[in-house]
N, C-alpha and C positions, 0 to 999 in steps of 0.2 A: 630692551631688545630681547634679552634672555627670557623674560616673563612672557613676552609676546609669542615667542617660538614654543615655549612650554604649553601655553594654552592651545595654540593651534594643533600641537601634537596630541593633546588630551582630547580635543574635539574629534580629530580623525580616528583616534582609538575608540572613542565612545560610539561614533557612527558605525564602525566595523562591528562593535560588540552588539549593537541593536540589530544590525543587518543579519548577523549570524546567529541570533537567538533561535533556539529550537526547543520544541516541546514534543512530547510523545505523539507518534502517529496514531490515527484512529484505526483500531482493529476490531473493536466490539463495543456494544452499548455500555459496557462497564467502564470503558476508557473515558467516557464523556466527563464524568465528575472529576476524574484525575486531571484531565486537560484543563478544565475550568480552574481547578485549584492551582495548577502550575502557572497559568496565565496571571492569576491574581498575585501569586508570589513574585513573579517576574516584574509585574507592574510596580509593586511596592518597593522591591529592592533597587530596580533601575531608576525609579523616580528620585530616590534619595541620592543617587550618584550624579544625576544631571543637575548641577548647581546653577544658580543664576549667573555666576561668573563664566561658566562654559557657554550658556545661552547667549550672553552678551558678546562673547568672543566670536560667535558664528556670524555676527552682523558686520564684521570687519571685512569688507570686500576689497580692501587695498592689498591684502596679503596674498602672495602667489600660492602659498601652501594651502591657505583657506579656500582660494579659488578652485584648486584641484579637488579638495574635499567636496565643495559645493557642486562641482561637475559630477562627481561620483553619486552624490545625493540625487541629482536630477535624473541620472540614468536609472538608479534604483527605484525612484518614485514612479517614473514612467513605466517601468516593468511591473510594479505593483498595481498601477492603474489599469494596465492591460489585463492583469490577472483578475482584478475586481470586476471588470466588464464581463469576463468569461464566467465568473461565479454568478453574476447577476442574470445572465442568460440561462444558466443551469437551473437556478432557483425559480425562474419565471416560467420555465417550460413545464407544462402539466404532464408531459410524458417522461420526465426525469424520474428514475427510480428513487425510492425513499432513502436507500443506503447511500446513493450518490449525493443526494441533497444533504444528508447528515454530514458526510465527509466535506462537502463544499462549505457548509455552515461553520465547521470547525476550522477549515482553512481561512475562512473569512474572519473568524474571531482571532486567529493567530496574526493575520495581516493587520487587523485593526489595532491590536496591541502594539505592534511595531510602529505603525504610523502615529499612534498617540505619543509614543516615546520620541519619535523623530520630530514631531511638532513641538514637543517640550524642549528638545535640544536646538531646533531651528525655528523659533517662533516667527521670524520675519520671512520665512520661505513660503511664498504663495503656492507653489506646486505641492509641497508637503501638506499644507493646510487644506487645499482643495481635495487631495486624495484622502486625507483623514476624514473630512466631512462626508465624502462619498462612501467610505467604508462604514462610518457610523450610521448613515441613512440605510445602507443595505442591511446592516445588522439589525436595525430596529424593525425592518420590514421583512425579515427573512423567515418568519414563521416560528412556531413553537416546537421545541425539541420533543416534547412529549407526544405531540400529534405526529411528528415524523417517525418517532420510534414505534408508535402504534401502527402506522401505515407500513413501516418496514416489517413488522411482525406479520401483518396480513399478507404482504408480498412474499415473505419467506415461506409461509405455510402453503401458499399456492404453488410456489416453485418446487417445494418438496413433493407435493401431490402430482406434479406434472413430470417429475424425473423418471425416466425409464432407461433400461440398458439399450445400447445401440444394437441393431440387428446383427446377428452372427453372419460372417462372410463364409464360414465353413463349419462343419461338424466333425469332430474327431475325439471320441471319448477318451482314448488313451492319452492324447496330448492335454485335453482339458483336465483330466485327473492329475497329471504331472504338474501342470501349472497351478492348479488349486492347492496342491501340497506345498509347492514352492512359496506361494503367497502366504499360506497359513504359518509357515515356519520362518518367514522373513523377520529379521530383527526390527527393521524399520516399521513394518506393519504392526508388530507386537508392541513396539514402543508407542505407536500412535493410538492403537485401539485396545491394548492389553491382550485381548484374544479375539479371534474372529472365527466365524463359521461361514464357509463359502457355500452360498445357496445356488449360484448359477454362474456358468462361464460361457462367454461368447467370444469366439476367436475373430480377430480382425482380418486375418488372411488365411488362405488355404495352405500356404507353405511357409517354411522358415526362410529368413533372409540371411544370406551368407555375408560375413565380413572378412575381407582378405587383406593380407599385407600389401601395401601399395607398391612395393618394389619387387617382391618375389611372386605375388599372386597367391601365395600359400593361404589356405583357409585358416583363420584364427578362431573364429567362433560363429555361431548363428544366433539370430534373435527373433523374437516374436512379440506382438502386441495383443493383449486380450482385455476384455471388459468383464468385470466381476460384480455380482450382487453379493454382498456380505452382510452378516449380522454381527454387530460388535457386542462387547461384554455389557454395554449399557442397554441392550435390547433394541437399539435403533439399527436400521438398515441403511447401507450406503452403496452407491455405484462407484466403482473404482476402475480407472483406465491404467493398466500396469504393463511394464516392459520386462521381458525375460531374456536370458542369455544361456547358451550352452557352449562350453569351451570345446574346441576340436581336439580330439585325442589321437588323431591319425588313423589311417585306414578306413575312413568314412565313419568312424565312431565318435560319439559325443558324450560328454559328461552329463551329470544331472542338471536339470534346468534350475536356475536360481533367479530370484526376483532382483532386478537391477534398479528400477525406480518406478514411481507412480506419477502420473501426470495430472489426472483429474480425480476429484473426490467430492461427490455430491450426495447429500442425504436424500433418501427416498422412502416411501411407505413400503413396509414389508409386504403388504398385500398386493403391491404392484410388481413384485419380482416375477 
């Protein structure tokens, strides 16, 4: 009886371990080889841990603890099957962007590895076997990474060529100069770009927006949004949507504007500034 409970507990722990496996998220084309390597290492290490003893124990349907684990497996597998169907639709749609397809392919590879391990652990589970076969078929027909990367580069070049600053809502040279200075001296911007040259400023509104204390109504600060075309130290140009604040000093006076945060950052052609 003790051995029986021990095996059931190990099976439940292994199921959770496979379910919770994670690998690095896709952020750039350089991540693809890293993810492939991680998946291969996971497959090798986990396959060694899934012993024949554990696989045999999963076929004992008389145990209530095993029945609970199998219920969890069914819910998890159904969720993965739904995700696979969504990935299939994304990959089949000719209008899906290349970077979205690459991300979907990597999600597919991660899901397939988990399902392969699940089938190794639960060899008699028809739902797991069906989902694993579905993921294998999708992976085989999902296209070539190199082709997707090439298409992604083409789309990226077109996107950069189309990027423009949004039209200015107002013109105010004094404010534009103040915000440009605040952006150039911002620690966050310098950390991101090393150094920047502000080429153009487009104000998002004609006036500052006041921020008041909710209880007293006293003015705390005022803020403003602006769009910038900048040239970074690497010689590339970018469109940045940035937010600025000025603290209220009393008597209708305000301190120097400071860069609070940036919302959007898109590379653009310098000739389109």
